[in-house]
N, C-alpha and C positions, 0 to 999 in steps of 0.2 A: 611511676607503677611497679621499675627495677628497684627501688631499695623499697618498698610494700611486702614482694616476695621475698629481699632476703631478710627481714625483720621476721616474717614468718617462718621461713625455714630456718634461723637463729632459735628459734622458740621452739618449737619441734623439736630439734637437735637437743636441745636442753632436755625437752621435757625425757625425751626415750633415754637422753643417761641417766636421769633422776631412775625413772622404772628400771634400771638394767640395775644401779646401787643398793637401791632397797631389793631388789628380787632375789641379788648375791649375795645378801649378811644373813647369817645362819646364827642361831642363838643355840646356848650353851646347852647340853646336855642335864636332865634332873637328874641329879648325885642324892644321895644319901647324905645327909647330916648326920656327924659324928660328936657324941659328948667331950667337951674338951675336957681334957684329963683323964678319962677313962680309958683302960687297958683294951686293947683290941688284936684278935691277928685274921686274918681274910686269907682265904685261899682260893685261889680262880684264876683269872688269866687278862695277860693284858689288852687292853683293846683301843687305846689310843696312845700317846707319848709326848711329851715337849721335854725344854730344856733340863726340869730343876721337878717334876711332875709326870706320873703317870695317872691313866682309869684302868683299873682293873672290877673284871664282872665276875662274882664268885660264883658257884654252880647253880643257887637259885634264881641266877639273873641279876642282882642289884649290883649296882657301880657302885664305887668312891674312887675318891681323888687321892692319891698318894704323894705327900711331900716326900722329896728327898735331900738330907743335908750333908754336908762332908763326913759327920758323926755317922753316919746310917752305914751299918754292916751289908754286904751286896757279897753273896759268894755263891759256890755249890756246894750240894750237898757232899759229906767228905764221904758216904758209902763206910764200909768196916771199919774200918782204922782212923775216921775223922776227918777234921783237917777240913779241903776242899778249895777249890779257886777263889782269889777274889778277882771279882770284876765291875770293870769302870760302869757305873750309872747311865753314859752314853751308851751301853754298848745294852740297856733293856732294849727289847722290841716288841712289836705288835704281836702277838698269839703266844708269846712265851708263860703258861703256866706257874705259877709259886707259890708261896708261902711270905705273908709280909706280917711282921709285927710290930707293936706301936700305940703310940696312945691319941687320942682326937686332939685338935691344934684348935685354936680360936676362932678358924673360918668353915667348919665343919668338915676339914679334912683330917688323913690321916698321916701324921708324921713318924714317918718309918725308923725303925733302930735297928731292924733288923730284918733283909729279905733276902730268901732260900730258893734254889728250884735245882732240878736233876740237869746235868749236865746233856743227856741224850736231848730233852727237850728245849736247853739252849742251843745246842745244833743246830735242832730241826728249825729250829724258830729263827734263827739268825740264816738260816737257808731260804726260808720262805718271803724273809724282807729283803733278801737283795735282789730277788725276781718281781716282788710284788712291788718295791718303791718307784724302780724304773720305770716301769709299766704305767703307775699311776701318775708318774710325772710325762710320759709322754699322751698320754689320753687327756691330761688338762691341757697340754700345751697343743692337742688337734684342736678339742673343743676354742680356747680360745680365738684362734687362728681362724676358723670357722666364723664365732661373731663376729672378727672384725670385717672380715670378707664380706659379710652379710651386711655390715649396717655398711659399707662403700658404695654396693652397689644400690642399697637403697637412698643414699646418698646422693647419686648420680643421676637416679628416676627422678627424682625431689626436683633438684637442678633444672634436668631437662624439660620437664613441664611444665615450670617457673615460668621459663623461657620462652615458652609458646603462647603465654596469655594464659592458661587453663588452671585456673584460681581452685576449681573443683577437680580438678585431674591430682594435683600439690596437694590438697588436704586429705585426698583416699590415698596419698602414695603415700602420706606420712602416718594414715591410721594402720595402713598394711606394714609398716616399716615397725611401728610402736608394736604390731601385734607380732612379727617376728622375731623380734628382740623378746615377747614375752613368752614365747613358743621356747628360744632358744634358752632361756635360762631356766626356765621348768625343766628343759632335759637335763642342762649341765646339773640342777638340782637333784634330779632323777639317776641321776649313774651310780651314787653306793645303796638306793633304794630298790636291796634287792626280794624279789617274790618267790613265794616254792612254785617250781614250774611240774615238776614228779617229783614220786617219792619212794621209795622201793626199801622193803625189809628183806634180810639175808638170816636165814637162820643156821642155829651149829650146835654138834654134839656135844651132851655132857665133856666139861674139862677138855672143849677142844678148839683150835683156832684155823683148821682146815678148811678151805673152802668147798662147797659141795658140788659137784654139776650142775645143780639146781642154780644154786648162788650164784656160780658163774654167768650161768647162763643170765640172769638178771643185770647184774653188773656189764654185761654186756651190749643189753638193750639199753642203760644208761649211758656207758659211754658213747654208743650211736647217735641216740636222743643231742647226747652234749655237743658232736662234733658241729649239730646244725645251726647252734647259736652263736650269736655274740656276746661279750661280758659275762660269761658264766661263772658261777664257782660250785664245788661240791662239798658239801657239809656231810660230818662221817662221823658217826657218835656209837661208840658200844657201850654193849650190855652183858649181864651175868644172871643166872637163878641165883636164887639166897645157898643153894648146895655148898658147902665148904666155908672158909674163912673168909671174911670182909678183904682182909686182904690180899687173897690169893683169886679172889673173883674181880677184886680192883685191877690187877694187871691183867688177869686174863681177859675182862673187856675191851684194856689198850690193845693186846695181841690180835685182838680179833677186827678191830678197826683198823689196825696197821698191815693185817692181813687183806685187807679190801683196799687200803691204799696202793699196795705194793702188787696189787692186781690190774686197778685201773692205771698206773703209771708202768709197768712193764709191760705187759700184756697191749695195750691201746695207745702208749705212748702220752694218757694227759700230763698236760706240762706240771709240776709244781707248783706252781705260782694260780693255777686254777684248784687247788686242793685246798678247802679254808681248811681254821684250827679243828684237830680231828681229839677227841676227848671219850677216855673211859670212864663210865659212870658205877663200873662195877656192877652191886646187885641194888641200886637206886633206882629210878621210876620204873619201877614193873608194870606191865601191863596187863598181866594175870596175875591168878592166884599163885605163890611160889610152893604151897601144900598140897597142890595137886600136880599130876605130872603132865597133864597138858598147858595148865598154866604154866610151868618152869619151863617146855619147850619152846613158850612163848618166847619167854623172856631171855633166851639166851640168843640174844639178835645183836645185828647190824644196821642203823637205820644211815640210809644213802638220800641226800636229799640232794635234786639238782636245781640248784638258784640261779637266778636271773634278773640282772639289772635293766631295770624301766627304764633307764635313759640310753639304752643302746638297745632293744626290745620296745619298740616303741608299741606292736599289737601283741607283746607278749600275752598267752591265754594259759591259767593257772588251772591245772587238773591235780588234783592233790588223790594217789594211788597209792596208799600206803596198804601190804600185802603181808601176811603170813603164810611161811612157809612151816605146816610144823609134821612135815611127814619122816618118819623115818629117823627120832631125835634121840633115840635111846642110845 
């Protein structure tokens, strides 16, 4: 009888292990396939990185794989006097905004010949990476320890039931163990699945990146809501109306986004690792007609999205609440 239950438990254990292995397997992200030999110039942000390649997402949301070789020129932009600092490929990190030039290779990736980025963007991306990477490692280790502990407890329960001769109880325990493994795996796979918990829009005066009292009040609400959550991140994007030059509007939108970040960090002590990659779109992605006064007022804005991880917030409630403050914008 004991041998029969030992064989049953072994089969259950192997089945549970197989389910864990299947659920923790991830598939590669669908990437754009580039034409072999054709020249490309891509502007975007690094979203993933390994030893000799990285994934860049352009400003339309399309992702491409970039291959790095010893001949690839990787430097910061030189400014007024040219030049720029050489940067090792190992120093490229997630969140770094850059321009990449090269040709498509035979595998649909971009064989990079030149990579350029601003020094300020490089410093900010490295600062964020040094805070995010250790947190991700600790989170992964915690989840793995919880999973191992759960498996050990389930194993002891199954052995106890089998020793008492309860074949039915042993089967029910095995089913519960498999369900527990599946639930844990589902939670682990959802750790990087972020959804919008709430969203706010703050507006600015013409040619200004100064936060109004109304804008600060909205950011206070975002910060207070964030402090009640686990595993949150805040996405910040700046915009401008079509008044002035495109280059000026681009810089103005970035300054507006930076003003929001500074307020959240300095006033509410929001950790830098909780601030996602910010970006200034300039006059792109207008939400209203730039030929009217009211439309331009709405386009001078920063969108602030409070994102939460489904893996750490099992009962997350998504409440889109994008508001527009168009008062006194002249």
